[in-house]
A tleap script that builds the chain and sets N, CA, C and O, in Angstrom:
source leaprc.protein.ff14SB
mol = sequence {
  NMET ALA LYS LYS ARG LYS ARG LYS GLY ASN
  LYS GLN LEU LYS CYS THR MET PRO ARG GLU
  ARG ARG LEU GLN SER ALA LYS GLN TRP LEU
  PRO THR TYR THR GLY LYS HIE LEU VAL ARG
  ALA TYR ALA ARG ARG TYR HIE THR ASP LEU
  LEU CYS SER ILE THR GLU LEU ARG ILE LEU
  GLY ILE THR VAL THR GLU GLU TYR GLU THR
  ALA VAL LYS ARG SER VAL GLU LEU VAL THR
  ALA LYS LYS LYS GLN LYS LYS GLU ALA ALA
  LEU ALA LYS SER LYS GLY GLN VAL TRP GLY
  ILE ASP GLN ASP GLU ASN PHE ALA PHE ILE
  VAL GLY TYR THR SER GLY GLY ALA PRO TYR
  GLY LEU GLN TRP ASN GLU LEU SER GLU ASP
  GLU GLN LYS PRO TYR SER GLU ASN GLY CLYS
}
set mol.1.N position { -95.334 57.288 16.954 }
set mol.1.CA position { -94.622 56.223 16.292 }
set mol.1.C position { -93.231 56.106 16.901 }
set mol.1.O position { -92.524 57.100 17.067 }
set mol.2.N position { -92.856 54.892 17.227 }
set mol.2.CA position { -91.569 54.654 17.889 }
set mol.2.C position { -90.437 54.748 16.883 }
set mol.2.O position { -90.560 54.340 15.729 }
set mol.3.N position { -89.363 55.282 17.347 }
set mol.3.CA position { -88.178 55.427 16.515 }
set mol.3.C position { -87.383 54.120 16.534 }
set mol.3.O position { -87.165 53.537 17.596 }
set mol.4.N position { -86.957 53.667 15.364 }
set mol.4.CA position { -86.183 52.423 15.297 }
set mol.4.C position { -84.769 52.675 15.786 }
set mol.4.O position { -84.148 53.688 15.466 }
set mol.5.N position { -84.284 51.738 16.559 }
set mol.5.CA position { -82.904 51.823 17.035 }
set mol.5.C position { -81.993 51.072 16.083 }
set mol.5.O position { -82.348 50.027 15.537 }
set mol.6.N position { -80.844 51.619 15.905 }
set mol.6.CA position { -79.846 50.914 15.102 }
set mol.6.C position { -79.183 49.862 15.971 }
set mol.6.O position { -78.849 50.109 17.130 }
set mol.7.N position { -79.002 48.700 15.398 }
set mol.7.CA position { -78.331 47.637 16.142 }
set mol.7.C position { -76.830 47.804 16.043 }
set mol.7.O position { -76.283 48.119 14.986 }
set mol.8.N position { -76.198 47.592 17.141 }
set mol.8.CA position { -74.744 47.630 17.146 }
set mol.8.C position { -74.237 46.225 16.845 }
set mol.8.O position { -74.844 45.239 17.261 }
set mol.9.N position { -73.151 46.138 16.138 }
set mol.9.CA position { -72.586 44.839 15.791 }
set mol.9.C position { -72.079 44.090 17.008 }
set mol.9.O position { -71.802 44.681 18.052 }
set mol.10.N position { -71.963 42.799 16.858 }
set mol.10.CA position { -71.466 41.961 17.941 }
set mol.10.C position { -69.955 41.847 17.929 }
set mol.10.O position { -69.384 41.024 18.645 }
set mol.11.N position { -69.317 42.655 17.131 }
set mol.11.CA position { -67.863 42.554 17.011 }
set mol.11.C position { -67.196 43.048 18.286 }
set mol.11.O position { -67.484 44.139 18.779 }
set mol.12.N position { -66.315 42.233 18.796 }
set mol.12.CA position { -65.541 42.630 19.967 }
set mol.12.C position { -64.200 43.160 19.505 }
set mol.12.O position { -63.597 42.638 18.568 }
set mol.13.N position { -63.752 44.182 20.161 }
set mol.13.CA position { -62.441 44.717 19.846 }
set mol.13.C position { -61.396 43.820 20.485 }
set mol.13.O position { -61.466 43.522 21.677 }
set mol.14.N position { -60.442 43.397 19.700 }
set mol.14.CA position { -59.405 42.515 20.223 }
set mol.14.C position { -58.146 43.323 20.494 }
set mol.14.O position { -57.122 43.154 19.831 }
set mol.15.N position { -58.241 44.182 21.455 }
set mol.15.CA position { -57.059 44.942 21.816 }
set mol.15.C position { -56.501 44.345 23.109 }
set mol.15.O position { -57.244 44.061 24.049 }
set mol.16.N position { -55.240 44.170 23.137 }
set mol.16.CA position { -54.634 43.575 24.315 }
set mol.16.C position { -54.104 44.670 25.227 }
set mol.16.O position { -53.616 45.707 24.778 }
set mol.17.N position { -54.213 44.412 26.493 }
set mol.17.CA position { -53.665 45.357 27.450 }
set mol.17.C position { -52.202 45.005 27.698 }
set mol.17.O position { -51.778 43.889 27.397 }
set mol.18.N position { -51.438 45.923 28.231 }
set mol.18.CA position { -50.027 45.632 28.511 }
set mol.18.C position { -49.883 44.457 29.487 }
set mol.18.O position { -50.790 44.164 30.265 }
set mol.19.N position { -48.739 43.802 29.428 }
set mol.19.CA position { -48.509 42.601 30.239 }
set mol.19.C position { -48.710 42.863 31.727 }
set mol.19.O position { -49.315 42.044 32.419 }
set mol.20.N position { -48.219 43.980 32.224 }
set mol.20.CA position { -48.346 44.272 33.666 }
set mol.20.C position { -49.814 44.313 34.079 }
set mol.20.O position { -50.180 43.764 35.118 }
set mol.21.N position { -50.654 44.958 33.274 }
set mol.21.CA position { -52.081 45.033 33.601 }
set mol.21.C position { -52.745 43.676 33.467 }
set mol.21.O position { -53.623 43.331 34.258 }
set mol.22.N position { -52.327 42.891 32.456 }
set mol.22.CA position { -52.885 41.541 32.308 }
set mol.22.C position { -52.575 40.695 33.519 }
set mol.22.O position { -53.438 39.974 34.020 }
set mol.23.N position { -51.333 40.782 33.994 }
set mol.23.CA position { -50.942 39.975 35.149 }
set mol.23.C position { -51.720 40.389 36.396 }
set mol.23.O position { -52.128 39.532 37.180 }
set mol.24.N position { -51.929 41.688 36.589 }
set mol.24.CA position { -52.714 42.152 37.738 }
set mol.24.C position { -54.152 41.663 37.638 }
set mol.24.O position { -54.732 41.210 38.625 }
set mol.25.N position { -54.720 41.756 36.452 }
set mol.25.CA position { -56.089 41.299 36.250 }
set mol.25.C position { -56.197 39.787 36.415 }
set mol.25.O position { -57.172 39.285 36.974 }
set mol.26.N position { -55.192 39.066 35.927 }
set mol.26.CA position { -55.224 37.600 35.995 }
set mol.26.C position { -55.135 37.108 37.436 }
set mol.26.O position { -55.689 36.058 37.759 }
set mol.27.N position { -54.450 37.844 38.306 }
set mol.27.CA position { -54.379 37.452 39.725 }
set mol.27.C position { -55.773 37.377 40.333 }
set mol.27.O position { -56.045 36.528 41.181 }
set mol.28.N position { -56.642 38.260 39.899 }
set mol.28.CA position { -58.009 38.249 40.426 }
set mol.28.C position { -58.879 37.240 39.686 }
set mol.28.O position { -59.805 36.679 40.272 }
set mol.29.N position { -58.598 37.003 38.416 }
set mol.29.CA position { -59.418 36.100 37.612 }
set mol.29.C position { -59.118 34.632 37.887 }
set mol.29.O position { -60.032 33.807 37.878 }
set mol.30.N position { -57.857 34.291 38.131 }
set mol.30.CA position { -57.458 32.885 38.294 }
set mol.30.C position { -58.242 32.138 39.376 }
set mol.30.O position { -58.682 31.017 39.123 }
set mol.31.N position { -58.436 32.706 40.563 }
set mol.31.CA position { -59.196 31.948 41.574 }
set mol.31.C position { -60.649 31.676 41.173 }
set mol.31.O position { -61.267 30.752 41.702 }
set mol.32.N position { -61.190 32.450 40.268 }
set mol.32.CA position { -62.586 32.250 39.866 }
set mol.32.C position { -62.721 31.263 38.699 }
set mol.32.O position { -63.834 30.842 38.384 }
set mol.33.N position { -61.620 30.889 38.059 }
set mol.33.CA position { -61.686 29.989 36.905 }
set mol.33.C position { -61.898 28.559 37.366 }
set mol.33.O position { -61.195 28.076 38.254 }
set mol.34.N position { -62.867 27.880 36.763 }
set mol.34.CA position { -63.187 26.515 37.180 }
set mol.34.C position { -63.044 25.496 36.056 }
set mol.34.O position { -63.309 24.315 36.278 }
set mol.35.N position { -62.638 25.903 34.872 }
set mol.35.CA position { -62.567 25.002 33.722 }
set mol.35.C position { -61.340 24.108 33.747 }
set mol.35.O position { -60.556 24.126 34.696 }
set mol.36.N position { -61.189 23.318 32.676 }
set mol.36.CA position { -60.087 22.369 32.570 }
set mol.36.C position { -58.907 22.915 31.776 }
set mol.36.O position { -57.767 22.524 32.028 }
set mol.37.N position { -59.150 23.800 30.833 }
set mol.37.CA position { -58.116 24.259 29.907 }
set mol.37.C position { -57.703 25.686 30.244 }
set mol.37.O position { -58.139 26.642 29.603 }
set mol.38.N position { -56.868 25.811 31.247 }
set mol.38.CA position { -56.494 27.119 31.772 }
set mol.38.C position { -55.726 27.957 30.756 }
set mol.38.O position { -56.002 29.146 30.598 }
set mol.39.N position { -54.769 27.351 30.071 }
set mol.39.CA position { -53.948 28.100 29.130 }
set mol.39.C position { -54.819 28.644 27.992 }
set mol.39.O position { -54.698 29.812 27.624 }
set mol.40.N position { -55.678 27.818 27.446 }
set mol.40.CA position { -56.543 28.249 26.361 }
set mol.40.C position { -57.510 29.344 26.824 }
set mol.40.O position { -57.754 30.311 26.102 }
set mol.41.N position { -58.055 29.186 28.023 }
set mol.41.CA position { -58.981 30.189 28.548 }
set mol.41.C position { -58.267 31.519 28.776 }
set mol.41.O position { -58.821 32.582 28.498 }
set mol.42.N position { -57.038 31.456 29.283 }
set mol.42.CA position { -56.254 32.672 29.497 }
set mol.42.C position { -55.998 33.362 28.156 }
set mol.42.O position { -56.126 34.581 28.045 }
set mol.43.N position { -55.641 32.584 27.151 }
set mol.43.CA position { -55.361 33.139 25.825 }
set mol.43.C position { -56.603 33.807 25.240 }
set mol.43.O position { -56.505 34.871 24.628 }
set mol.44.N position { -57.755 33.197 25.423 }
set mol.44.CA position { -58.987 33.787 24.890 }
set mol.44.C position { -59.383 35.042 25.665 }
set mol.44.O position { -59.796 36.041 25.076 }
set mol.45.N position { -59.254 34.982 26.970 }
set mol.45.CA position { -59.681 36.113 27.799 }
set mol.45.C position { -58.817 37.345 27.568 }
set mol.45.O position { -59.331 38.459 27.476 }
set mol.46.N position { -57.508 37.147 27.475 }
set mol.46.CA position { -56.592 38.286 27.374 }
set mol.46.C position { -56.048 38.490 25.961 }
set mol.46.O position { -55.148 39.306 25.761 }
set mol.47.N position { -56.577 37.769 24.990 }
set mol.47.CA position { -56.221 37.932 23.572 }
set mol.47.C position { -54.717 37.816 23.336 }
set mol.47.O position { -54.101 38.674 22.704 }
set mol.48.N position { -54.151 36.748 23.851 }
set mol.48.CA position { -52.740 36.458 23.625 }
set mol.48.C position { -52.629 35.112 22.927 }
set mol.48.O position { -53.599 34.357 22.873 }
set mol.49.N position { -51.450 34.808 22.394 }
set mol.49.CA position { -51.268 33.482 21.813 }
set mol.49.C position { -50.954 32.494 22.940 }
set mol.49.O position { -50.729 32.894 24.082 }
set mol.50.N position { -50.942 31.217 22.609 }
set mol.50.CA position { -50.785 30.188 23.643 }
set mol.50.C position { -49.413 30.236 24.311 }
set mol.50.O position { -49.308 30.024 25.519 }
set mol.51.N position { -48.363 30.511 23.542 }
set mol.51.CA position { -47.021 30.556 24.126 }
set mol.51.C position { -46.884 31.720 25.100 }
set mol.51.O position { -46.267 31.576 26.156 }
set mol.52.N position { -47.448 32.861 24.758 }
set mol.52.CA position { -47.434 34.010 25.662 }
set mol.52.C position { -48.243 33.693 26.923 }
set mol.52.O position { -47.856 34.071 28.029 }
set mol.53.N position { -49.351 33.007 26.748 }
set mol.53.CA position { -50.179 32.630 27.887 }
set mol.53.C position { -49.428 31.708 28.836 }
set mol.53.O position { -49.513 31.859 30.055 }
set mol.54.N position { -48.693 30.755 28.276 }
set mol.54.CA position { -47.903 29.843 29.113 }
set mol.54.C position { -46.871 30.624 29.909 }
set mol.54.O position { -46.706 30.397 31.107 }
set mol.55.N position { -46.175 31.542 29.248 }
set mol.55.CA position { -45.156 32.350 29.921 }
set mol.55.C position { -45.769 33.154 31.051 }
set mol.55.O position { -45.224 33.182 32.155 }
set mol.56.N position { -46.884 33.804 30.797 }
set mol.56.CA position { -47.496 34.650 31.816 }
set mol.56.C position { -48.076 33.834 32.960 }
set mol.56.O position { -48.030 34.272 34.110 }
set mol.57.N position { -48.619 32.665 32.673 }
set mol.57.CA position { -49.118 31.814 33.755 }
set mol.57.C position { -47.973 31.322 34.642 }
set mol.57.O position { -48.133 31.192 35.855 }
set mol.58.N position { -46.833 31.053 34.038 }
set mol.58.CA position { -45.673 30.668 34.839 }
set mol.58.C position { -45.210 31.823 35.718 }
set mol.58.O position { -44.797 31.609 36.858 }
set mol.59.N position { -45.275 33.046 35.195 }
set mol.59.CA position { -44.921 34.218 36.006 }
set mol.59.C position { -45.854 34.310 37.213 }
set mol.59.O position { -45.436 34.705 38.302 }
set mol.60.N position { -47.121 33.942 37.011 }
set mol.60.CA position { -48.106 33.998 38.095 }
set mol.60.C position { -48.026 32.812 39.046 }
set mol.60.O position { -48.770 32.744 40.024 }
set mol.61.N position { -47.117 31.873 38.757 }
set mol.61.CA position { -46.920 30.748 39.659 }
set mol.61.C position { -47.693 29.496 39.306 }
set mol.61.O position { -47.725 28.556 40.100 }
set mol.62.N position { -48.301 29.454 38.166 }
set mol.62.CA position { -49.037 28.270 37.712 }
set mol.62.C position { -48.048 27.354 37.004 }
set mol.62.O position { -47.246 27.812 36.189 }
set mol.63.N position { -48.103 26.062 37.313 }
set mol.63.CA position { -47.196 25.115 36.663 }
set mol.63.C position { -47.829 24.607 35.366 }
set mol.63.O position { -48.960 24.122 35.349 }
set mol.64.N position { -47.073 24.732 34.302 }
set mol.64.CA position { -47.480 24.217 32.995 }
set mol.64.C position { -46.386 23.238 32.575 }
set mol.64.O position { -45.203 23.575 32.605 }
set mol.65.N position { -46.783 22.025 32.185 }
set mol.65.CA position { -45.795 20.994 31.882 }
set mol.65.C position { -45.010 21.332 30.617 }
set mol.65.O position { -45.496 22.027 29.725 }
set mol.66.N position { -43.798 20.824 30.570 }
set mol.66.CA position { -42.938 21.016 29.402 }
set mol.66.C position { -43.511 20.293 28.184 }
set mol.66.O position { -43.375 20.765 27.055 }
set mol.67.N position { -44.159 19.133 28.418 }
set mol.67.CA position { -44.753 18.379 27.319 }
set mol.67.C position { -45.844 19.200 26.632 }
set mol.67.O position { -45.949 19.218 25.406 }
set mol.68.N position { -46.652 19.879 27.448 }
set mol.68.CA position { -47.718 20.704 26.885 }
set mol.68.C position { -47.126 21.858 26.091 }
set mol.68.O position { -47.622 22.193 25.015 }
set mol.69.N position { -46.077 22.463 26.609 }
set mol.69.CA position { -45.445 23.575 25.906 }
set mol.69.C position { -44.841 23.122 24.578 }
set mol.69.O position { -44.979 23.814 23.569 }
set mol.70.N position { -44.173 21.966 24.570 }
set mol.70.CA position { -43.602 21.482 23.310 }
set mol.70.C position { -44.703 21.128 22.308 }
set mol.70.O position { -44.538 21.332 21.105 }
set mol.71.N position { -45.831 20.595 22.805 }
set mol.71.CA position { -46.948 20.290 21.909 }
set mol.71.C position { -47.515 21.573 21.298 }
set mol.71.O position { -47.861 21.604 20.117 }
set mol.72.N position { -47.608 22.615 22.099 }
set mol.72.CA position { -48.105 23.897 21.597 }
set mol.72.C position { -47.130 24.464 20.566 }
set mol.72.O position { -47.554 24.967 19.525 }
set mol.73.N position { -45.831 24.388 20.845 }
set mol.73.CA position { -44.832 24.886 19.898 }
set mol.73.C position { -44.915 24.124 18.578 }
set mol.73.O position { -44.831 24.716 17.502 }
set mol.74.N position { -45.080 22.809 18.671 }
set mol.74.CA position { -45.181 21.983 17.475 }
set mol.74.C position { -46.418 22.358 16.655 }
set mol.74.O position { -46.344 22.450 15.430 }
set mol.75.N position { -47.542 22.573 17.318 }
set mol.75.CA position { -48.760 22.932 16.587 }
set mol.75.C position { -48.638 24.312 15.953 }
set mol.75.O position { -49.142 24.532 14.851 }
set mol.76.N position { -47.977 25.241 16.632 }
set mol.76.CA position { -47.757 26.571 16.060 }
set mol.76.C position { -46.868 26.469 14.823 }
set mol.76.O position { -47.113 27.146 13.825 }
set mol.77.N position { -45.839 25.627 14.885 }
set mol.77.CA position { -44.958 25.429 13.734 }
set mol.77.C position { -45.715 24.812 12.560 }
set mol.77.O position { -45.499 25.195 11.410 }
set mol.78.N position { -46.610 23.848 12.848 }
set mol.78.CA position { -47.396 23.222 11.788 }
set mol.78.C position { -48.319 24.229 11.114 }
set mol.78.O position { -48.447 24.235 9.890 }
set mol.79.N position { -48.959 25.076 11.907 }
set mol.79.CA position { -49.849 26.094 11.343 }
set mol.79.C position { -49.048 27.060 10.485 }
set mol.79.O position { -49.490 27.446 9.403 }
set mol.80.N position { -47.868 27.455 10.962 }
set mol.80.CA position { -47.014 28.363 10.201 }
set mol.80.C position { -46.576 27.714 8.892 }
set mol.80.O position { -46.569 28.363 7.846 }
set mol.81.N position { -46.212 26.439 8.950 }
set mol.81.CA position { -45.785 25.733 7.735 }
set mol.81.C position { -46.932 25.615 6.734 }
set mol.81.O position { -46.721 25.770 5.531 }
set mol.82.N position { -48.158 25.338 7.225 }
set mol.82.CA position { -49.310 25.242 6.327 }
set mol.82.C position { -49.601 26.577 5.666 }
set mol.82.O position { -49.919 26.624 4.477 }
set mol.83.N position { -49.495 27.670 6.427 }
set mol.83.CA position { -49.717 29.000 5.855 }
set mol.83.C position { -48.683 29.301 4.789 }
set mol.83.O position { -49.007 29.850 3.735 }
set mol.84.N position { -47.429 28.938 5.065 }
set mol.84.CA position { -46.356 29.182 4.106 }
set mol.84.C position { -46.590 28.365 2.832 }
set mol.84.O position { -46.410 28.867 1.723 }
set mol.85.N position { -46.992 27.108 3.003 }
set mol.85.CA position { -47.250 26.241 1.858 }
set mol.85.C position { -48.414 26.772 1.025 }
set mol.85.O position { -48.365 26.737 -0.204 }
set mol.86.N position { -49.453 27.260 1.685 }
set mol.86.CA position { -50.606 27.808 0.987 }
set mol.86.C position { -50.221 29.069 0.223 }
set mol.86.O position { -50.678 29.286 -0.900 }
set mol.87.N position { -49.382 29.896 0.833 }
set mol.87.CA position { -48.924 31.119 0.181 }
set mol.87.C position { -48.069 30.794 -1.038 }
set mol.87.O position { -48.205 31.433 -2.081 }
set mol.88.N position { -47.182 29.797 -0.910 }
set mol.88.CA position { -46.348 29.387 -2.041 }
set mol.88.C position { -47.193 28.800 -3.169 }
set mol.88.O position { -46.898 29.023 -4.343 }
set mol.89.N position { -48.238 28.054 -2.822 }
set mol.89.CA position { -49.118 27.478 -3.839 }
set mol.89.C position { -49.864 28.582 -4.591 }
set mol.89.O position { -50.031 28.504 -5.808 }
set mol.90.N position { -50.306 29.600 -3.872 }
set mol.90.CA position { -50.985 30.719 -4.525 }
set mol.90.C position { -50.024 31.469 -5.437 }
set mol.90.O position { -50.404 31.894 -6.528 }
set mol.91.N position { -48.790 31.631 -4.996 }
set mol.91.CA position { -47.785 32.306 -5.814 }
set mol.91.C position { -47.470 31.479 -7.062 }
set mol.91.O position { -47.341 32.028 -8.156 }
set mol.92.N position { -47.348 30.175 -6.900 }
set mol.92.CA position { -47.077 29.296 -8.040 }
set mol.92.C position { -48.240 29.320 -9.026 }
set mol.92.O position { -48.033 29.288 -10.239 }
set mol.93.N position { -49.459 29.377 -8.502 }
set mol.93.CA position { -50.629 29.416 -9.370 }
set mol.93.C position { -50.654 30.715 -10.166 }
set mol.93.O position { -51.009 30.719 -11.345 }
set mol.94.N position { -50.279 31.810 -9.524 }
set mol.94.CA position { -50.273 33.086 -10.231 }
set mol.94.C position { -49.171 33.142 -11.289 }
set mol.94.O position { -49.272 33.895 -12.258 }
set mol.95.N position { -48.125 32.345 -11.101 }
set mol.95.CA position { -47.036 32.297 -12.090 }
set mol.95.C position { -47.284 31.240 -13.158 }
set mol.95.O position { -46.478 31.089 -14.076 }
set mol.96.N position { -48.383 30.510 -13.050 }
set mol.96.CA position { -48.704 29.525 -14.074 }
set mol.96.C position { -48.242 28.123 -13.737 }
set mol.96.O position { -48.281 27.250 -14.604 }
set mol.97.N position { -47.813 27.875 -12.535 }
set mol.97.CA position { -47.338 26.549 -12.162 }
set mol.97.C position { -48.456 25.803 -11.439 }
set mol.97.O position { -48.314 25.446 -10.269 }
set mol.98.N position { -49.558 25.571 -12.131 }
set mol.98.CA position { -50.691 24.895 -11.549 }
set mol.98.C position { -50.466 23.390 -11.634 }
set mol.98.O position { -50.036 22.889 -12.673 }
set mol.99.N position { -50.743 22.680 -10.581 }
set mol.99.CA position { -50.586 21.230 -10.491 }
set mol.99.C position { -49.182 20.781 -10.845 }
set mol.99.O position { -49.004 19.723 -11.448 }
set mol.100.N position { -48.204 21.552 -10.487 }
set mol.100.CA position { -46.824 21.169 -10.717 }
set mol.100.C position { -46.343 21.386 -12.126 }
set mol.100.O position { -45.250 20.935 -12.466 }
set mol.101.N position { -47.118 22.066 -12.976 }
set mol.101.CA position { -46.678 22.342 -14.339 }
set mol.101.C position { -45.658 23.457 -14.274 }
set mol.101.O position { -45.971 24.586 -13.896 }
set mol.102.N position { -44.450 23.132 -14.642 }
set mol.102.CA position { -43.369 24.104 -14.624 }
set mol.102.C position { -43.021 24.439 -16.061 }
set mol.102.O position { -42.918 23.544 -16.900 }
set mol.103.N position { -42.837 25.726 -16.355 }
set mol.103.CA position { -42.519 26.134 -17.712 }
set mol.103.C position { -41.614 27.359 -17.674 }
set mol.103.O position { -41.544 28.065 -16.668 }
set mol.104.N position { -40.931 27.597 -18.772 }
set mol.104.CA position { -40.093 28.789 -18.903 }
set mol.104.C position { -40.142 29.252 -20.347 }
set mol.104.O position { -41.024 28.839 -21.100 }
set mol.105.N position { -39.203 30.107 -20.742 }
set mol.105.CA position { -39.250 30.648 -22.105 }
set mol.105.C position { -38.930 29.606 -23.170 }
set mol.105.O position { -39.314 29.789 -24.325 }
set mol.106.N position { -38.239 28.517 -22.823 }
set mol.106.CA position { -37.886 27.485 -23.789 }
set mol.106.C position { -38.835 26.288 -23.758 }
set mol.106.O position { -39.089 25.670 -24.792 }
set mol.107.N position { -39.356 25.963 -22.587 }
set mol.107.CA position { -40.154 24.754 -22.414 }
set mol.107.C position { -41.587 25.101 -22.043 }
set mol.107.O position { -41.828 25.895 -21.134 }
set mol.108.N position { -42.539 24.498 -22.755 }
set mol.108.CA position { -43.953 24.649 -22.425 }
set mol.108.C position { -44.303 23.771 -21.229 }
set mol.108.O position { -45.178 24.118 -20.435 }
set mol.109.N position { -43.628 22.647 -21.101 }
set mol.109.CA position { -43.871 21.726 -19.996 }
set mol.109.C position { -42.546 21.089 -19.609 }
set mol.109.O position { -41.969 20.325 -20.382 }
set mol.110.N position { -42.067 21.402 -18.421 }
set mol.110.CA position { -40.814 20.825 -17.942 }
set mol.110.C position { -41.151 19.571 -17.158 }
set mol.110.O position { -41.833 19.617 -16.134 }
set mol.111.N position { -40.655 18.446 -17.665 }
set mol.111.CA position { -40.921 17.162 -17.030 }
set mol.111.C position { -40.031 16.977 -15.806 }
set mol.111.O position { -40.480 16.482 -14.772 }
set mol.112.N position { -38.780 17.374 -15.927 }
set mol.112.CA position { -37.844 17.201 -14.829 }
set mol.112.C position { -36.537 17.901 -15.132 }
set mol.112.O position { -36.426 18.677 -16.082 }
set mol.113.N position { -35.553 17.608 -14.305 }
set mol.113.CA position { -34.236 18.218 -14.459 }
set mol.113.C position { -33.176 17.124 -14.403 }
set mol.113.O position { -33.312 16.145 -13.670 }
set mol.114.N position { -32.126 17.307 -15.186 }
set mol.114.CA position { -31.025 16.349 -15.178 }
set mol.114.C position { -30.220 16.530 -13.896 }
set mol.114.O position { -30.445 17.472 -13.136 }
set mol.115.N position { -29.280 15.616 -13.666 }
set mol.115.CA position { -28.456 15.720 -12.459 }
set mol.115.C position { -27.615 16.991 -12.474 }
set mol.115.O position { -27.212 17.475 -11.417 }
set mol.116.N position { -27.347 17.533 -13.650 }
set mol.116.CA position { -26.609 18.788 -13.765 }
set mol.116.C position { -27.493 20.012 -13.620 }
set mol.116.O position { -26.979 21.129 -13.557 }
set mol.117.N position { -28.824 19.834 -13.566 }
set mol.117.CA position { -29.741 20.942 -13.370 }
set mol.117.C position { -30.397 21.455 -14.639 }
set mol.117.O position { -31.158 22.421 -14.590 }
set mol.118.N position { -30.114 20.819 -15.792 }
set mol.118.CA position { -30.715 21.259 -17.054 }
set mol.118.C position { -32.131 20.702 -17.165 }
set mol.118.O position { -32.348 19.522 -16.891 }
set mol.119.N position { -33.108 21.540 -17.565 }
set mol.119.CA position { -34.482 21.056 -17.690 }
set mol.119.C position { -34.672 20.221 -18.950 }
set mol.119.O position { -33.961 20.402 -19.938 }
set mol.120.N position { -35.632 19.310 -18.908 }
set mol.120.CA position { -36.017 18.576 -20.109 }
set mol.120.C position { -37.524 18.419 -20.111 }
set mol.120.O position { -38.165 18.325 -19.064 }
set mol.121.N position { -38.074 18.393 -21.323 }
set mol.121.CA position { -39.516 18.278 -21.452 }
set mol.121.C position { -39.973 18.692 -22.831 }
set mol.121.O position { -39.234 18.541 -23.803 }
set mol.122.N position { -41.192 19.216 -22.928 }
set mol.122.CA position { -41.812 19.600 -24.180 }
set mol.122.C position { -41.494 21.066 -24.468 }
set mol.122.O position { -41.833 21.951 -23.683 }
set mol.123.N position { -40.836 21.314 -25.611 }
set mol.123.CA position { -40.447 22.678 -25.952 }
set mol.123.C position { -41.571 23.393 -26.690 }
set mol.123.O position { -42.441 22.764 -27.292 }
set mol.124.N position { -41.532 24.740 -26.629 }
set mol.124.CA position { -42.549 25.559 -27.276 }
set mol.124.C position { -42.573 25.320 -28.789 }
set mol.124.O position { -43.652 25.268 -29.380 }
set mol.125.N position { -41.417 25.175 -29.421 }
set mol.125.CA position { -41.383 25.012 -30.876 }
set mol.125.C position { -41.900 23.642 -31.322 }
set mol.125.O position { -42.151 23.450 -32.512 }
set mol.126.N position { -42.065 22.699 -30.415 }
set mol.126.CA position { -42.617 21.391 -30.751 }
set mol.126.C position { -44.137 21.400 -30.765 }
set mol.126.O position { -44.752 20.443 -31.236 }
set mol.127.N position { -44.753 22.456 -30.262 }
set mol.127.CA position { -46.212 22.545 -30.205 }
set mol.127.C position { -46.738 23.335 -31.397 }
set mol.127.O position { -46.086 24.265 -31.872 }
set mol.128.N position { -47.926 22.959 -31.880 }
set mol.128.CA position { -48.575 23.771 -32.912 }
set mol.128.C position { -49.172 25.010 -32.250 }
set mol.128.O position { -49.230 25.085 -31.023 }
set mol.129.N position { -49.614 25.975 -33.042 }
set mol.129.CA position { -50.152 27.216 -32.490 }
set mol.129.C position { -51.399 26.966 -31.661 }
set mol.129.O position { -51.601 27.625 -30.641 }
set mol.130.N position { -52.241 26.025 -32.078 }
set mol.130.CA position { -53.446 25.710 -31.325 }
set mol.130.C position { -53.099 25.102 -29.966 }
set mol.130.O position { -53.778 25.372 -28.974 }
set mol.131.N position { -52.055 24.289 -29.915 }
set mol.131.CA position { -51.648 23.664 -28.659 }
set mol.131.C position { -50.976 24.662 -27.726 }
set mol.131.O position { -50.995 24.484 -26.508 }
set mol.132.N position { -50.385 25.703 -28.285 }
set mol.132.CA position { -49.674 26.676 -27.465 }
set mol.132.C position { -50.625 27.622 -26.728 }
set mol.132.O position { -50.252 28.169 -25.690 }
set mol.133.N position { -51.830 27.826 -27.231 }
set mol.133.CA position { -52.744 28.816 -26.654 }
set mol.133.C position { -53.029 28.607 -25.170 }
set mol.133.O position { -52.946 29.572 -24.411 }
set mol.134.N position { -53.362 27.395 -24.714 }
set mol.134.CA position { -53.632 27.264 -23.277 }
set mol.134.C position { -52.421 27.535 -22.403 }
set mol.134.O position { -52.556 27.979 -21.263 }
set mol.135.N position { -51.243 27.268 -22.935 }
set mol.135.CA position { -50.026 27.438 -22.153 }
set mol.135.C position { -49.471 28.858 -22.234 }
set mol.135.O position { -48.874 29.350 -21.276 }
set mol.136.N position { -49.667 29.512 -23.372 }
set mol.136.CA position { -48.994 30.785 -23.623 }
set mol.136.C position { -49.485 31.904 -22.720 }
set mol.136.O position { -48.756 32.877 -22.524 }
set mol.137.N position { -50.694 31.811 -22.157 }
set mol.137.CA position { -51.172 32.840 -21.242 }
set mol.137.C position { -50.313 32.915 -20.004 }
set mol.137.O position { -50.083 33.999 -19.466 }
set mol.138.N position { -49.835 31.766 -19.545 }
set mol.138.CA position { -49.058 31.725 -18.303 }
set mol.138.C position { -47.576 31.776 -18.524 }
set mol.138.O position { -46.862 32.408 -17.745 }
set mol.139.N position { -47.085 31.132 -19.562 }
set mol.139.CA position { -45.646 30.967 -19.670 }
set mol.139.C position { -44.968 31.851 -20.669 }
set mol.139.O position { -44.035 32.569 -20.309 }
set mol.140.N position { -45.399 31.833 -21.927 }
set mol.140.CA position { -44.655 32.467 -23.001 }
set mol.140.C position { -44.973 33.932 -23.158 }
set mol.140.O position { -44.414 34.595 -24.032 }
savepdb mol mol.pdb
quit
């Protein structure tokens, strides 16, 4: 009876080699590359981000346009901003500020703020006990 072999996962280790070794390896790899998206291919092959790839390709003598670099920087900033916004939304949700519902110890629902910064809205003492239950888990 044959012994069953355990399958190894398809997970690749994403460890990056030092820049000096990457540059030496890239000198041999560049002449063999035939695709259209050199920066992206370099980033995937050597597990670097796009900005690092642009820098290293320039060190190797490859010309990368300034327009492409600014577009990459802009996209990186957008991704960072989206991550930050998502993190803030999760934090607001955990604090009870779902769908923009803002509350504190005095107000069950803050509608807005005056020009002086004072909140106005529906106060806790204006609600009956039954109405306070859905809000009190998060705010009070």
